[in-house]
C-alpha positions as CSV (number, residue, x, y, z in Angstrom):
1,M,9.6,-21.2,2.0
2,A,11.7,-23.7,0.2
3,G,9.5,-26.6,1.2
4,A,8.4,-28.2,4.5
5,P,11.0,-30.5,6.6
6,S,9.6,-33.7,7.8
7,Q,8.9,-32.6,11.4
8,Q,8.1,-28.9,12.2
9,P,8.7,-27.4,15.6
10,T,5.6,-26.4,17.7
11,Q,7.1,-23.3,19.2
12,Q,9.8,-20.7,18.7
13,H,12.1,-19.6,21.6
14,V,12.4,-15.7,21.1
15,I,15.9,-14.7,21.8
16,D,17.3,-11.3,22.7
17,P,20.0,-10.6,20.2
18,A,21.9,-8.2,22.6
19,T,22.1,-10.9,25.4
20,E,21.3,-14.1,23.8
21,E,18.9,-14.9,26.6
22,A,15.4,-16.6,25.7
23,I,12.7,-13.9,26.4
24,A,9.6,-15.9,25.3
25,A,8.1,-19.1,23.7
26,V,5.8,-18.5,21.0
27,P,3.5,-21.3,19.5
28,L,4.1,-21.9,15.8
29,A,0.9,-22.3,13.5
30,S,0.4,-25.3,11.6
31,A,-1.2,-25.6,8.0
32,E,-4.5,-26.5,9.7
33,E,-4.3,-23.6,12.0
34,V,-3.8,-21.3,8.8
35,D,-6.9,-22.9,7.1
36,A,-8.8,-22.1,10.4
37,A,-7.7,-18.2,10.3
38,V,-8.5,-18.1,6.7
39,A,-12.2,-19.3,7.4
40,R,-12.4,-16.8,10.1
41,A,-11.1,-13.8,7.9
42,R,-13.6,-15.0,5.1
43,A,-16.4,-15.0,7.5
44,A,-15.6,-11.6,8.9
45,F,-15.2,-10.0,5.4
46,P,-18.7,-9.3,4.5
47,A,-19.4,-7.3,7.5
48,W,-16.2,-5.3,7.4
49,R,-16.5,-4.4,3.8
50,A,-20.3,-3.5,4.4
51,L,-19.4,-1.3,7.5
52,A,-20.2,2.3,7.0
53,P,-17.0,4.2,6.0
54,G,-17.2,6.3,8.8
55,D,-17.5,3.4,11.2
56,R,-14.6,1.7,9.6
57,A,-12.6,5.0,10.0
58,R,-13.4,5.3,13.7
59,I,-12.4,1.8,14.4
60,L,-9.1,2.4,12.6
61,R,-8.6,5.7,14.5
62,A,-9.3,4.0,17.9
63,F,-6.6,1.3,16.9
64,A,-4.1,4.2,16.4
65,D,-5.1,5.7,19.7
66,R,-4.5,2.2,21.5
67,I,-1.0,2.1,19.8
68,D,-0.2,5.6,20.8
69,A,-1.1,4.7,24.5
70,H,1.1,1.7,24.4
71,R,4.1,3.2,22.5
72,A,6.6,2.7,25.2
73,E,5.5,-0.9,25.6
74,L,5.8,-1.7,22.1
75,A,9.2,0.0,21.8
76,D,10.4,-2.1,24.8
77,L,9.3,-5.3,23.1
78,E,11.2,-4.5,19.9
79,V,14.2,-3.5,21.8
80,R,14.4,-6.8,23.5
81,N,13.0,-8.8,20.5
82,A,15.0,-7.2,17.7
83,G,17.7,-5.4,19.3
84,H,16.8,-2.1,17.9
85,P,18.2,0.8,19.9
86,V,15.4,2.4,22.0
87,G,15.5,5.7,20.1
88,Q,14.9,3.8,17.0
89,A,12.2,1.6,18.5
90,R,10.2,4.5,19.8
91,G,10.2,6.1,16.4
92,E,9.0,2.8,14.9
93,A,6.0,2.6,17.4
94,A,5.3,6.1,16.4
95,M,5.4,5.4,12.8
96,V,2.8,2.4,13.3
97,R,0.5,4.6,15.0
98,D,1.0,7.4,12.2
99,V,0.3,4.7,9.4
100,F,-3.0,3.6,10.9
101,E,-3.9,7.2,11.6
102,Y,-3.2,8.2,8.0
103,F,-5.1,5.2,6.4
104,A,-8.1,5.8,9.0
105,G,-8.8,8.7,6.6
106,A,-9.1,6.5,3.7
107,P,-12.6,4.8,4.2
108,E,-14.4,8.2,3.9
109,R,-12.4,9.5,0.9
110,P,-12.7,7.0,-1.9
111,S,-13.4,8.3,-5.3
112,G,-14.4,6.6,-8.5
113,R,-15.0,8.0,-12.0
114,Q,-17.9,8.9,-14.1
115,I,-16.9,8.2,-17.9
116,P,-19.3,9.3,-20.6
117,V,-20.4,6.4,-23.0
118,P,-22.9,6.3,-25.9
119,G,-26.4,5.4,-24.3
120,G,-25.6,6.2,-20.6
121,W,-22.7,6.3,-18.1
122,S,-20.0,4.3,-16.9
123,V,-18.9,4.6,-13.1
124,T,-16.3,2.9,-11.5
125,F,-15.8,1.5,-8.0
126,A,-12.8,0.4,-6.0
127,E,-13.7,-3.0,-4.4
128,P,-11.8,-4.7,-1.7
129,L,-10.1,-8.1,-2.6
130,G,-11.2,-10.3,0.4
131,V,-8.6,-11.8,2.6
132,V,-5.1,-10.5,2.4
133,G,-1.9,-12.1,3.8
134,V,0.9,-9.8,5.0
135,I,4.1,-11.6,5.4
136,V,6.6,-9.6,7.8
137,P,10.2,-9.7,7.9
138,W,12.4,-9.7,11.0
139,N,14.3,-6.6,10.4
140,F,11.5,-3.9,10.9
141,P,8.6,-6.0,12.4
142,M,6.4,-3.2,13.5
143,P,6.5,-0.8,10.7
144,I,6.3,-3.2,7.9
145,L,3.3,-4.8,9.6
146,S,1.4,-1.5,9.5
147,W,2.5,-0.9,5.7
148,G,0.6,-3.8,4.7
149,A,-2.5,-4.1,7.3
150,A,-3.4,-0.6,7.5
151,P,-4.1,0.2,3.8
152,A,-5.7,-3.1,3.5
153,L,-8.2,-2.9,6.5
154,A,-9.1,0.6,5.1
155,A,-10.0,-0.7,1.8
156,G,-12.3,-3.2,3.5
157,N,-10.3,-6.3,3.5
158,T,-9.6,-8.7,6.3
159,V,-5.9,-9.3,7.0
160,I,-3.9,-12.2,8.3
161,V,-0.2,-11.3,9.4
162,K,2.4,-13.8,9.6
163,P,5.3,-12.3,11.5
164,A,8.8,-13.5,11.1
165,E,9.8,-16.5,13.5
166,L,12.5,-14.6,15.1
167,T,10.4,-11.4,15.8
168,P,6.7,-12.1,16.7
169,L,6.2,-10.3,19.7
170,T,5.2,-6.9,18.7
171,A,2.9,-8.3,16.1
172,I,1.3,-10.3,18.6
173,R,0.8,-7.5,21.0
174,L,-0.6,-5.2,18.1
175,G,-3.2,-8.1,17.5
176,E,-4.2,-7.8,21.1
177,L,-4.5,-3.9,20.8
178,A,-6.7,-4.4,17.8
179,L,-9.2,-6.3,19.4
180,E,-9.1,-3.9,22.5
181,A,-9.7,-0.8,20.0
182,G,-12.9,-2.8,18.5
183,V,-11.5,-4.2,15.5
184,P,-14.0,-7.2,15.2
185,E,-12.7,-10.7,15.6
186,G,-11.5,-12.3,12.3
187,V,-10.7,-9.0,10.9
188,L,-7.1,-8.9,11.8
189,Q,-5.4,-12.0,12.9
190,V,-1.6,-12.4,13.9
191,L,-0.5,-15.8,13.1
192,P,3.0,-16.6,14.0
193,G,4.7,-19.7,12.3
194,T,7.6,-20.7,10.2
195,G,7.9,-19.8,6.3
196,P,7.7,-23.3,5.0
197,V,4.7,-24.2,7.1
198,A,2.5,-21.1,8.0
199,G,3.9,-18.8,5.1
200,E,3.5,-21.5,2.3
201,A,0.2,-22.4,3.6
202,L,-1.1,-18.7,3.5
203,V,0.5,-18.3,0.1
204,R,-1.1,-21.3,-1.4
205,H,-4.6,-21.1,0.1
206,P,-7.3,-20.6,-2.5
207,G,-9.3,-18.4,0.1
208,V,-6.5,-15.7,0.3
209,A,-6.8,-13.0,-2.5
210,K,-3.6,-11.2,-2.1
211,I,-0.1,-11.6,-0.5
212,A,1.8,-8.7,0.7
213,F,5.5,-9.9,1.3
214,T,8.6,-8.1,2.4
215,G,11.7,-10.0,2.5
216,S,14.7,-11.4,0.3
217,T,14.3,-11.5,-3.5
218,A,14.9,-15.3,-3.7
219,V,11.7,-15.8,-1.4
220,G,9.8,-13.2,-3.2
221,K,10.3,-14.8,-6.5
222,R,9.1,-18.1,-5.1
223,I,5.9,-16.4,-3.6
224,M,5.2,-14.9,-7.0
225,A,5.5,-18.2,-8.5
226,L,3.2,-20.0,-6.1
227,C,0.7,-17.0,-6.5
228,A,0.7,-17.3,-10.2
229,G,-1.1,-20.7,-10.0
230,D,-4.6,-18.9,-9.1
231,L,-3.5,-15.5,-10.2
232,K,-3.2,-14.2,-6.6
233,R,-2.2,-10.5,-6.5
234,V,1.2,-9.8,-4.9
235,T,3.0,-6.7,-3.6
236,L,6.7,-7.6,-3.1
237,E,9.3,-5.4,-1.3
238,L,12.4,-7.2,-1.7
239,G,16.3,-6.7,-1.4
240,G,18.4,-3.7,-2.3
241,K,22.0,-2.7,-2.8
242,S,21.6,0.9,-2.9
243,A,24.1,3.5,-4.0
244,N,25.3,6.7,-2.1
245,I,26.9,8.9,-4.7
246,V,29.1,11.9,-3.7
247,F,30.0,14.4,-6.2
248,A,33.1,16.7,-5.8
249,D,30.9,19.7,-5.4
250,A,29.0,18.2,-2.6
251,D,29.1,19.5,0.9
252,L,31.8,16.8,1.9
253,E,31.6,17.4,5.7
254,K,27.9,16.8,5.9
255,A,28.0,13.9,3.2
256,A,30.7,12.0,5.4
257,A,29.1,12.6,8.7
258,T,25.8,11.2,7.5
259,A,27.0,8.3,5.3
260,P,27.5,5.9,8.3
261,Y,23.8,6.3,9.2
262,G,22.8,5.8,5.7
263,V,24.0,2.2,6.0
264,F,24.6,1.6,9.5
265,D,21.1,2.3,11.0
266,N,19.4,-0.9,12.3
267,A,22.8,-2.5,12.1
268,G,22.8,-2.3,8.2
269,Q,19.7,-4.7,8.2
270,D,17.7,-2.6,5.9
271,C,16.8,-3.1,2.4
272,C,17.4,0.7,1.8
273,A,20.8,0.6,3.2
274,R,23.4,2.7,1.1
275,S,26.0,0.0,1.1
276,R,27.6,1.0,-1.9
277,L,29.4,4.5,-1.4
278,L,30.7,6.0,-4.8
279,V,32.9,9.0,-4.4
280,Q,34.2,11.2,-7.3
281,R,37.8,10.6,-7.6
282,S,39.2,14.0,-7.4
283,V,37.8,14.2,-3.6
284,F,38.1,10.6,-2.6
285,D,41.1,10.9,-0.4
286,R,39.5,13.9,1.5
287,F,36.1,12.2,1.8
288,M,37.7,9.0,3.3
289,E,39.6,11.4,5.9
290,L,36.4,12.7,7.0
291,L,34.4,9.5,6.9
292,E,36.7,7.5,9.2
293,P,36.0,9.6,12.4
294,A,32.5,9.6,11.6
295,V,32.3,5.8,11.3
296,K,34.4,5.3,14.4
297,G,31.8,7.7,16.3
298,V,28.9,5.6,15.8
299,V,27.9,4.5,19.2
300,V,27.2,0.6,19.2
301,G,26.1,-1.1,22.4
302,D,23.1,-1.8,24.6
303,P,20.0,-1.0,22.9
304,H,18.1,0.3,26.1
305,S,20.7,3.0,26.4
306,P,19.3,6.3,24.8
307,A,22.8,7.0,23.6
308,T,23.1,3.8,21.5
309,E,23.0,4.4,17.8
310,M,23.6,0.7,16.5
311,G,22.4,-2.3,18.1
312,P,23.3,-6.0,17.3
313,L,22.6,-8.2,14.5
314,I,19.5,-10.5,14.8
315,S,21.0,-13.7,15.2
316,A,24.3,-15.8,15.5
317,E,23.5,-17.3,12.0
318,H,23.2,-13.9,10.6
319,R,26.3,-12.6,12.1
320,E,28.2,-15.6,10.4
321,K,26.7,-14.7,7.0
322,V,27.7,-11.1,7.5
323,A,31.2,-12.0,8.4
324,S,31.7,-14.1,5.4
325,Y,31.9,-10.7,3.5
326,V,34.8,-9.6,5.5
327,P,37.3,-12.5,5.7
328,D,40.9,-12.4,6.6
329,G,42.7,-10.2,4.0
330,A,39.6,-8.2,2.9
331,P,40.2,-4.8,2.0
332,V,39.2,-3.2,5.3
333,A,40.0,0.7,5.3
334,F,38.8,1.0,8.9
335,R,36.2,-0.1,11.6
336,G,34.0,1.1,14.2
337,S,33.8,-0.6,17.4
338,A,31.2,-3.0,19.0
339,P,30.9,-4.8,22.4
340,S,32.4,-8.0,23.1
341,G,31.1,-10.9,24.7
342,R,27.4,-12.1,24.6
343,G,25.3,-10.7,21.8
344,F,25.4,-11.0,18.0
345,W,27.6,-7.9,17.6
346,F,29.4,-6.8,14.3
347,P,31.6,-3.5,14.3
348,P,30.7,-0.9,11.5
349,T,33.1,-1.7,8.7
350,V,34.3,0.1,5.6
351,L,35.8,-1.8,2.8
352,T,37.6,-0.4,-0.3
353,P,37.2,-3.3,-3.0
354,S,39.5,-3.2,-6.1
355,S,36.5,-3.1,-8.5
356,A,32.8,-2.9,-8.9
357,D,32.7,-6.9,-9.3
358,D,33.8,-7.5,-5.8
359,R,31.2,-9.7,-4.0
360,A,30.8,-7.4,-1.1
361,F,30.0,-4.6,-3.7
362,T,27.7,-6.5,-5.5
363,E,25.8,-8.8,-3.0
364,E,23.0,-7.6,-0.3
365,I,25.3,-8.1,2.9
366,F,22.2,-6.9,5.2
367,G,24.7,-6.0,7.7
368,P,27.0,-3.0,8.9
369,V,29.4,-3.2,5.8
370,V,29.9,-0.5,3.3
371,S,32.0,-0.7,0.2
372,V,33.6,2.5,-1.1
373,L,34.7,3.1,-4.9
374,P,35.9,6.2,-6.8
375,F,34.1,7.4,-9.9
376,E,35.3,9.7,-12.7
377,D,32.2,11.6,-13.7
378,E,28.5,11.9,-13.6
379,A,28.0,9.1,-16.4
380,D,30.4,6.8,-14.7
381,A,28.5,7.3,-11.2
382,V,25.4,6.3,-12.9
383,R,26.9,3.3,-14.7
384,I,28.1,2.0,-11.4
385,A,25.2,2.6,-9.5
386,D,23.0,0.8,-12.1
387,G,25.2,-2.1,-12.2
388,T,23.1,-4.1,-10.0
389,A,20.0,-6.4,-10.3
390,F,18.6,-4.2,-7.5
391,G,16.7,-0.8,-7.6
392,L,15.3,0.2,-4.3
393,A,16.9,3.4,-3.0
394,G,20.0,5.8,-3.2
395,S,21.3,9.1,-2.4
396,V,22.9,11.9,-4.5
397,W,25.1,14.5,-2.9
398,T,25.6,17.5,-5.0
399,R,25.3,21.3,-4.8
400,D,24.2,21.5,-8.6
401,V,20.4,21.3,-8.9
402,G,20.7,20.2,-12.5
403,R,23.0,17.4,-11.8
404,A,20.8,16.3,-8.7
405,L,17.7,15.9,-11.1
406,R,19.5,14.5,-13.8
407,V,21.2,11.7,-11.9
408,S,18.1,11.0,-9.8
409,R,16.2,10.5,-12.9
410,A,18.9,8.4,-14.4
411,V,19.7,6.0,-11.6
412,T,17.1,2.9,-11.8
413,A,15.7,3.0,-8.3
414,G,12.4,3.6,-6.8
415,N,13.5,5.8,-3.9
416,L,16.0,8.6,-4.3
417,S,17.2,11.2,-1.8
418,V,19.2,14.3,-2.8
419,N,21.6,15.6,-0.1
420,S,20.0,13.2,2.6
421,H,19.4,9.6,3.2
422,S,15.6,9.7,3.7
423,A,13.8,6.8,2.0
424,V,10.4,6.2,3.7
425,R,7.7,8.7,4.5
426,Y,4.2,7.1,5.3
427,W,2.4,9.5,3.1
428,T,4.6,8.9,0.1
429,P,4.7,5.8,-2.3
430,F,7.5,3.4,-1.4
431,G,8.9,0.6,-3.4
432,G,11.4,-0.8,-5.9
433,F,12.5,-1.3,-9.5
434,K,14.0,-4.3,-11.2
435,Q,14.4,-7.1,-8.4
436,S,13.9,-4.9,-5.5
437,G,10.0,-5.6,-5.9
438,I,6.7,-5.2,-7.5
439,G,4.0,-2.4,-6.3
440,R,4.0,0.3,-4.1
441,E,3.3,0.8,-0.5
442,L,2.2,3.8,1.7
443,G,1.1,7.2,0.5
444,P,-2.1,7.5,-1.6
445,D,-0.9,4.6,-4.2
446,A,-1.3,1.7,-1.4
447,L,-5.1,1.4,-1.4
448,D,-4.7,0.7,-5.2
449,A,-2.8,-2.6,-4.2
450,F,-5.7,-3.7,-2.1
451,T,-8.6,-3.0,-4.2
452,D,-9.9,-4.0,-7.9
453,T,-11.6,-1.6,-10.2
454,K,-15.1,-2.6,-11.0
455,T,-17.1,-0.7,-14.1
456,V,-20.6,-0.4,-14.0
457,F,-22.7,0.8,-17.1
458,I,-25.8,2.6,-16.3
459,S,-28.3,3.0,-19.4
460,D,-30.2,6.4,-19.9
461,D,-32.9,4.6,-21.9
462,S,-35.9,5.8,-19.9
463,R,-38.0,2.8,-21.7
464,G,-36.4,0.4,-19.3
């Protein structure tokens, strides 16, 4: 979103990152088409907002049912478009279904407050905002679409989704399934386009009341600045450089066996990736011995194979970026394997930098590269973990319950896991601290991001 070049392409050739073959050509929306989409969304808003809660809930449940019936199709699209292993893609399609099913319960369960005041009562209402723009990244195209669209629709807003240029196929199909399920025209629109054209037009449009964006911190800051002009509301889920902290008293075998999946899932293209691995010095050598076979055991290959655990990176350009963090002479401890030949492959890689100032340790690589450093004690672990501008996720491995609670409270991050790497459950809030974002998605908090509180005073003066 850094400003439109003089001539924009009119379509995007969608590439399978595992084969480098073109699998589709998708038209790209112009600024004028964004204007038209906003007009349709604004026209559809009053009726969608006024729909009886039970009817809105039934439509969202019908949409969830359509998604469920097409899970295999959606997963196959994600395998071919994003290179996700088929097992992962099936789980993502199921999550989209579950997110819409979860928020389908929201229209019938809103609650305001009754606040006593002199001379009468004040009551509060949660009012929908209007048109919401949901800008989706390329790393998790299906789930993140649902994280923004489902609560926004449940709250009574209309939604325009702009998928990433590289991965629009599942978003387009979900838009079609929404119409088949009975979502009225104009209520949920999918508008493929580039960031500098369609994305910027959506963010700048005065008819759009809210932007929910997931992507890089740099782009998120620009979106926030653009939205400030008319005080447009924003939810931003941005970058991360999360720490995986392993104490000497932890179950080292389990911590080492699971560490690769905390960072190499989705080929490391995950803002929650635990790409900084901190190990207490007294067990550092033993942990590295356990980690090596775990890393080399990650199955990297054909995303269509059920045995595959890690697929390719999204593009040749992104592979070059990731490779720049592992130049000749980099402190590589060991690597896993990856296919050769066509496809944007990069092997799981473990680095042992000399200090916490190393570029690979401080910057978000967004690829299958993890840096390992020793720490001395609890205070040292927290200091290193917090030595970053990001604050999205992290893990703590220890058998000491008190330490688990102390460190979880001390680390400045929005989502912490103890003796696991779980970060996202659709029924719990998700979001970051510091430069990892603003606001919360999912769970009971999500609806607050798509409504405004209205207070109404009711006089008890019977004289009128």
